[in-house]
C-alpha positions in Angstrom: 0.3 -0.1 -0.2 1.5 3.7 -1.2 -0.7 5.3 1.6 -0.3 5.5 5.5 0.8 2.7 7.5 -1.5 3.7 9.8 0.9 2.9 13.3 -1.2 3.8 15.0 0.8 4.8 18.5 3.0 6.7 15.7 0.3 8.2 14.6 -1.3 9.5 17.8 2.1 10.9 19.0 2.5 13.0 15.6 -1.1 14.0 15.6 -0.9 15.5 19.0 2.0 16.9 18.0 0.3 18.9 14.6 -2.6 20.0 17.0 -0.2 22.8 19.2 2.2 23.2 16.2 2.4 27.2 15.7 1.6 28.7 12.9 4.9 30.3 11.2 4.1 33.8 11.3 7.1 35.7 10.8 8.5 34.0 7.4 8.9 34.8 4.0 10.1 31.1 2.9 8.2 27.6 4.4 9.8 26.7 7.6 9.6 22.4 7.7 8.4 21.8 4.1 9.9 18.4 4.2 8.3 17.0 7.4 11.3 16.1 9.0 10.7 18.1 12.0 6.7 16.7 12.4 4.3 19.3 11.9 6.4 22.2 13.7 5.9 25.3 11.7 2.5 24.2 11.2 -1.0 24.9 12.4 -3.5 21.5 12.4 -7.1 22.8 12.5 -10.7 20.3 11.7 -14.2 21.9 11.7 -15.3 19.0 13.3 -12.5 17.6 15.8 -11.0 14.7 13.4 -7.3 16.8 14.2 -5.8 13.4 14.3 -6.0 12.3 10.8 -3.5 14.8 10.3 0.3 13.0 11.0 3.6 12.6 9.8 4.9 9.0 9.6 8.1 7.2 7.6 7.9 7.5 3.8 9.5 10.6 2.4 9.7 11.5 -0.6 12.9 13.0 -0.6 13.8 12.6 3.5 12.7 10.4 6.2 9.0 11.6 6.9 6.5 12.9 5.0 3.2 14.5 6.5 -0.4 12.1 6.0 -3.8 12.8 6.1 -5.9 9.6 6.7 -8.5 8.2 9.8 -10.5 4.8 10.1 -13.7 7.5 9.7 -14.7 10.3 7.9 -12.5 13.3 8.7 -11.7 16.6 7.9 -8.1 18.6 8.4 -6.3 21.0 7.2 -2.4 21.9 7.8 -1.5 25.9 6.8 1.6 28.1 6.9 1.3 31.6 6.8 4.3 33.7 5.1 4.9 37.3 5.9 7.1 40.0 4.7 5.9 39.4 1.0 6.9 41.8 -1.8 3.8 42.3 -4.0 3.8 39.8 -7.2 3.0 36.5 -7.9 3.8 33.6 -5.9 3.6 29.7 -6.9 3.4 27.1 -4.0 4.6 23.8 -5.3 4.0 20.5 -3.4 4.7 16.7 -4.0 1.0 14.7 -3.4 0.2 11.0 -3.2 -3.3 9.8 -2.8 -5.7 6.8 -3.1 -8.7 9.0 -3.7 -12.6 9.0 -2.9 -12.1 12.2 -0.7 -15.0 14.8 -0.7 -12.4 17.0 -2.0 -8.6 17.0 -0.8 -6.3 20.1 -2.3 -3.4 22.2 -2.1 -4.6 25.9 -1.6 -3.1 29.5 -1.5 -5.3 31.7 1.0 -5.6 35.3 2.2 -3.0 36.3 0.2 -5.0 39.7 -1.4 -7.2 37.7 -3.3 -9.2 35.1 -3.9 -8.3 31.4 -3.2 -6.4 29.8 -5.5 -6.7 25.7 -5.3 -5.7 22.9 -6.8 -6.9 19.6 -6.3 -4.6 16.5 -5.2 -4.9 13.8 -8.2 -5.3 10.3 -7.6 -1.8 8.8 -7.8 -2.8 4.9 -8.8 0.9 4.2 -7.9 4.1 4.7 -6.1 5.0 8.4 -8.0 4.8 11.4 -6.3 3.2 14.0 -8.1 4.2 17.2 -8.1 1.2 20.4 -8.0 1.7 23.9 -8.3 -0.2 26.6 -7.1 0.1 30.4 -8.5 -1.2 33.9 -6.4 -1.0 37.3 -6.5 -0.1 38.3 -2.8 -1.0 42.0 -2.6 -1.2 41.9 1.0 2.4 41.4 2.2 1.2 37.8 2.9 0.1 34.3 2.3 -1.4 31.1 3.6 -0.3 27.7 2.3 -2.9 24.9 2.9 -2.9 21.4 2.8 -7.0 20.0 3.1 -8.6 16.7 2.8 -12.5 16.3 2.8 -12.5 12.9 3.6 -14.5 9.2 4.0 -13.5 7.0 6.1 -10.3 5.2 5.1 -9.4 8.0 2.3 -5.5 8.8 2.5 -3.6 11.9 1.1 0.2 12.4 1.5 2.3 15.5 1.3 5.5 16.3 1.3 8.6 18.8 0.1 6.3 21.9 0.2 8.1 25.0 -1.6 7.2 28.4 -1.8 8.9 31.3 -3.6 8.6 34.1 -6.3 7.5 33.1 -9.7 4.5 31.7 -11.7 2.4 29.0 -13.6 0.4 29.4 -16.1 -2.0 26.9 -18.3 -2.3 28.9 -21.5 -3.7 26.4 -23.7 -7.0 24.8 -22.4 -8.3 23.6 -25.8 -10.8 20.9 -27.2 -10.4 19.0 -30.7 -13.9 19.6 -32.5 -12.7 18.4 -36.0 -16.2 15.8 -36.1 -18.4 18.9 -34.9 -19.2 20.9 -38.7 -20.5 17.7 -39.9 -22.9 16.9 -36.1 -24.5 20.8 -37.1 -24.7 19.5 -41.0 -26.7 16.5 -39.8 -29.1 18.8 -37.4 -27.3 18.0 -34.4 -27.6 20.6 -31.5 -25.8 21.6 -28.2 -27.3 22.6 -25.1 -25.9 24.3 -21.8 -25.5 22.7 -18.7 -29.3 24.1 -17.9 -30.7 23.0 -21.1 -30.3 26.0 -23.2 -29.7 25.7 -26.7 -26.5 27.6 -27.8 -23.7 26.7 -30.6 -21.6 24.0 -29.2 -18.4 27.3 -29.6 -20.4 29.0 -27.8 -21.0 26.4 -24.6 -17.2 25.8 -24.7 -15.5 29.5 -24.4 -18.0 30.0 -22.0 -16.6 27.4 -19.9 -13.1 28.1 -20.6 -12.0 26.9 -23.4 -9.8 28.7 -25.5 -8.1 26.7 -28.4 -9.8 24.9 -31.5 -7.9 21.9 -32.9 -9.4 20.9 -36.7 -7.1 18.0 -38.0 -7.3 18.1 -41.9 -7.3 14.9 -44.7 -6.2 15.7 -48.4 -8.9 14.1 -49.6 -11.3 12.3 -47.2 -14.3 10.1 -48.1 -17.2 11.7 -46.8 -15.9 15.3 -47.9 -15.2 16.2 -44.1 -12.0 17.4 -42.3 -10.4 18.3 -46.2 -9.2 21.8 -46.6 -13.0 23.3 -47.5 -14.4 22.0 -44.7 -11.5 23.3 -41.9 -12.1 26.8 -43.5 -15.4 27.3 -43.2 -14.9 26.0 -39.3 -11.6 28.2 -38.9 -14.5 31.0 -39.4 -16.2 30.3 -36.7 -13.7 29.5 -34.5 -11.7 33.3 -35.6 -15.3 34.5 -34.6 -15.8 33.0 -31.2 -12.2 34.8 -30.3 -10.8 31.6 -30.1 -7.2 30.5 -30.9 -6.8 27.7 -33.9 -4.6 24.8 -33.9 -4.6 22.7 -37.6 -3.5 19.3 -37.6 -2.4 17.3 -40.4 -2.9 13.8 -40.5 -1.2 13.8 -44.6 -3.4 10.6 -45.1 -7.1 10.6 -46.4 -8.2 8.9 -43.3 -7.0 8.3 -39.4 -3.4 9.1 -39.0 -2.4 7.2 -35.9 0.9 4.7 -34.7 -0.9 2.1 -36.1 -1.6 3.5 -39.4 0.3 6.6 -41.5 -1.2 5.5 -45.3 -0.4 7.9 -47.7 -2.9 10.3 -49.3 -4.3 7.8 -52.3 -3.6 10.4 -55.0 0.3 10.8 -53.7 0.8 6.7 -53.4 2.7 6.4 -57.0 5.4 9.5 -55.8 8.9 8.6 -55.7 10.3 10.2 -52.5 11.4 13.6 -54.1 7.8 14.1 -55.2 6.1 12.6 -52.0 8.6 15.5 -50.0 7.2 18.7 -52.4 3.4 17.1 -52.0 4.2 17.5 -48.0 5.0 21.0 -48.3 2.4 22.0 -51.2 -0.2 20.6 -49.6 0.7 22.2 -45.9 1.5 25.9 -47.8 -1.8 25.5 -49.6 -4.1 25.1 -46.5 -2.3 27.5 -44.0 -2.0 30.1 -46.6 -5.8 29.6 -47.6 -6.2 30.1 -44.1 -4.2 33.4 -43.5 -5.9 35.2 -46.8 -9.3 34.7 -45.2 -8.0 36.1 -41.7 -8.1 33.2 -39.9 -4.3 32.3 -39.3 -3.6 29.3 -37.6 -1.6 30.1 -34.1 -0.3 26.6 -34.0 0.0 23.6 -36.5 0.6 20.0 -36.2 3.2 18.3 -38.8 1.9 14.8 -38.7 -0.6 13.5 -35.9 0.9 10.5 -33.2 3.9 9.8 -35.4 5.9 7.7 -32.8 6.6 5.0 -35.9 7.1 8.3 -38.9 4.4 9.2 -41.6 3.4 8.3 -45.0 4.4 4.7 -44.9 6.7 3.3 -45.6 8.9 6.0 -46.8 8.3 8.2 -43.5 8.7 5.6 -41.4 10.9 5.6 -38.3 12.8 2.9 -39.9 14.5 5.6 -41.9 14.7 8.5 -40.0 17.0 10.5 -42.1 13.8 10.6 -44.8 10.7 10.9 -41.8 13.3 13.6 -40.7 13.4 15.4 -44.0 9.4 15.4 -44.7 9.0 17.2 -41.4 11.2 19.7 -42.2 9.4 19.7 -45.8 6.3 20.3 -43.9 7.7 22.9 -41.0 9.1 25.2 -43.8 5.9 25.3 -45.4 4.4 26.2 -42.4 6.7 28.9 -41.6 6.6 30.6 -45.0 2.9 31.1 -44.6 3.8 32.7 -41.0 6.4 32.5 -38.8 4.9 33.6 -35.9 3.4 29.7 -36.0 3.5 27.3 -33.5 5.4 23.8 -34.9 4.3 21.0 -32.6 5.7 17.4 -33.3 3.0 15.0 -31.9 3.8 11.6 -30.5 1.4 9.6 -28.6 1.2 7.6 -25.3 2.9 10.5 -23.1 3.7 8.2 -19.9 6.1 6.2 -21.6 9.4 8.2 -21.1 11.8 6.1 -22.7 10.4 6.2 -26.1 9.5 10.0 -26.2 13.2 10.8 -25.3 14.3 8.1 -28.0 11.8 9.9 -30.4 13.0 13.6 -30.4 16.6 12.6 -29.2 16.1 11.4 -33.5 14.7 14.2 -34.8 17.0 16.6 -33.0 20.1 14.9 -34.1 18.6 15.6 -37.8 17.9 19.2 -37.3 14.5 18.6 -37.4 12.9 22.1 -36.0 9.6 22.8 -33.6 8.7 25.1 -31.1 6.1 22.5 -29.0 6.4 18.6 -27.5 3.1 17.5 -28.4 1.9 14.4 -26.6 -1.1 12.0 -26.5 -2.5 11.0 -22.9 -5.5 8.2 -22.1 -5.0 7.1 -18.9 -6.6 4.1 -19.5 -4.6 3.0 -22.5 -0.9 4.9 -21.4 -1.0 4.9 -17.5 -1.0 7.4 -14.6 -0.8 10.8 -14.3 2.5 10.1 -12.4 3.9 8.6 -15.5 2.7 11.3 -17.8 4.4 13.9 -15.1 7.4 12.0 -14.8 7.9 12.4 -18.8 7.3 15.7 -19.2 9.8 16.6 -16.3 12.1 15.1 -18.4 11.8 16.3 -21.3 11.3 20.2 -21.0 14.6 20.5 -19.8 16.1 18.0 -22.0 15.2 19.4 -25.3 14.2 23.3 -23.5 10.5 23.0 -25.3 7.4 23.9 -24.0 4.8 20.5 -23.6 1.6 20.5 -24.6 -0.7 17.7 -24.3 -2.9 18.2 -27.5 -5.1 15.0 -26.7 -6.8 13.5 -23.6 -10.6 12.2 -22.7 -12.4 10.0 -20.2 -15.2 8.8 -20.0 -18.8 9.7 -18.1 -20.0 5.9 -18.4 -19.0 2.3 -20.2 -22.8 2.7 -22.0 -22.8 2.4 -25.6 -24.9 5.6 -26.8 -25.5 3.9 -30.9 -24.8 0.6 -32.9 -21.2 1.4 -33.1 -19.1 0.2 -30.6 -17.1 2.5 -28.2 -13.1 2.6 -28.9 -12.9 2.3 -24.8 -15.1 -0.4 -23.7 -12.8 -1.6 -21.1 -13.5 -1.2 -17.3 -11.0 -3.3 -15.8 -8.8 -0.8 -17.3 -10.2 2.7 -16.1 -7.4 4.8 -13.9 -7.8 3.8 -10.2 -9.6 6.7 -8.5 -11.2 7.7 -11.8 -14.8 6.1 -12.1 -16.7 6.4 -15.2 -18.6 8.8 -14.4 -19.8 12.3 -14.6 -17.4 13.3 -11.7 -14.8 10.9 -12.6 -14.6 12.4 -16.2 -14.3 15.6 -14.6 -12.2 14.9 -11.6 -9.7 13.0 -14.6 -9.6 16.0 -17.1 -9.2 18.9 -14.3 -5.8 16.4 -12.8 -4.4 16.2 -16.2 -4.4 20.2 -16.5 -3.0 20.3 -12.7 0.0 18.0 -13.4 0.5 19.7 -16.8 0.2 23.0 -14.9 3.3 21.9 -12.7 5.9 21.5 -15.6 9.1 23.4 -14.4 10.2 26.5 -15.9 6.3 27.2 -16.6 6.5 24.6 -19.8 3.4 23.2 -19.2 0.8 24.7 -21.6 -2.0 22.8 -21.0 -4.5 20.2 -22.7 -6.7 20.0 -25.6 -9.5 17.6 -24.8 -10.3 15.2 -27.9 -13.7 15.6 -29.4 -15.8 17.0 -26.4 -18.5 17.6 -28.7 -18.9 13.9 -30.9 -21.9 12.3 -29.2 -24.0 9.9 -31.6 -25.8 12.1 -33.6 -27.0 9.7 -36.1 -24.6 10.0 -39.9 -21.6 11.5 -37.9 -20.0 8.0 -38.1 -16.7 6.8 -37.3 -15.9 5.8 -40.9 -15.5 8.1 -43.1 -15.3 5.3 -45.8 -18.6 3.5 -44.2 -21.6 6.0 -43.7 -23.3 3.6 -41.9 -21.2 3.5 -39.0 -21.8 5.6 -35.9 -19.8 7.4 -32.8 -17.1 5.7 -31.5 -17.2 8.3 -28.7 -20.1 9.2 -27.4 -18.8 7.7 -23.9 -16.1 10.3 -23.8 -17.6 13.6 -25.1 -18.2 16.3 -23.0 -21.8 16.2 -24.0 -24.1 13.6 -22.6 -26.7 12.0 -25.3 -28.9 14.5 -25.8 -26.5 17.1 -26.5 -26.1 19.1 -22.4 -23.2 19.8 -21.7 -21.6 17.6 -18.7 -19.9 18.9 -15.7 -16.2 18.1 -16.8 -16.8 20.8 -19.2 -16.2 23.4 -16.5 -12.4 22.1 -15.9 -11.8 24.0 -18.9 -12.5 26.9 -16.5 -10.4 25.8 -13.7 
């Protein structure tokens, strides 16, 4: 078990010490942030007399001890430390945490700093890895209080360690959604409603809940006529009219491109390598220049989608990295030729596989492939825990001196199916521990993905893009562009329910 050992005698001793511990009232840095001196410097309180649920015990992240919240009965407890003598400005608390989940609330907060309390929830660890959280606030009154809080059910546990507080800030500039199927849904009569049931355009609802970027995929010559240049241009006008940023995702295929398939467009199938390289440039330039001409210049562009194994197989396979690098450079050159300020993303899947991510970007960098942003996919039920995702990001950001963006993530709100099309994710046993397939579990998972990205050091964590939040089961909005009889494989992971009403997880954009 990774939680408290529940050694009763030790818990009683440490808890008793915690109750009487004075607050740090005259310091501008954290005292005893590693809890090596029990809870000295921290004040423990509880609205219902369950202070004993807070105690220190062995098993620290970097030292010998950690702070734990646990009780065999329901409890509410928090530990606080107030920093004083602070200059006005932005300050950030960083705390390493672990949790078994199940709490009503468990969070790290900055309180009494001169403005509204800033709070980040403690993610479910689902393993031994610690996760670092970062919370930023604007100090205006010379002081600020760091809060470690749990409102928990019997047996719930959380660990805290290595608390830091310093000037500086984190941010989360990108809170996006890939709505590539929205145009087709609207054309087929799909409707969208707010959480209260008011019918509105989907982009309006998403923006009102904090989404600030739209991702649109581009296929070369799709069978159903959607996600091609013309449809992307039409959607881009709606995106920019809402004041949203635009990310364009080139698949370089007539259909889905992902780690398991990177098929050439039919029109390019017979091209030799030189002509294929030119086709990448021409297609990329053509789409992006048309966007620019209509006043909807792309803010970000993916040159390839989930290209762990390369793209445009077999020519651009990672079995021949030199050729893949040539194709990538061609696409990047086209992006920058249209707009030098547009950011280029290179995107690989399975963001939890630190070694594979390192190998891929090392290979790209060694061949001089230019890019601005590392793009990762993270689907917890396929890829692993949030701690593993954070481990990858914490290594990659400084290694390549690049910002990181989770360009795809999602989580189910149910394991049921709305139509005759099988869902992409159906294995309930693979759900991330602590995140059930409920509307609450979906909200918690998306919220915690954003929190983990925000903690990347140096402000390198840009945010996350929720994949296909609007793809509920509108009849005809099919999974397979070659087969109009197919349905939606994503209706249990959208951010709108089967009637088109917004689900609670949509509020995570506005965290």
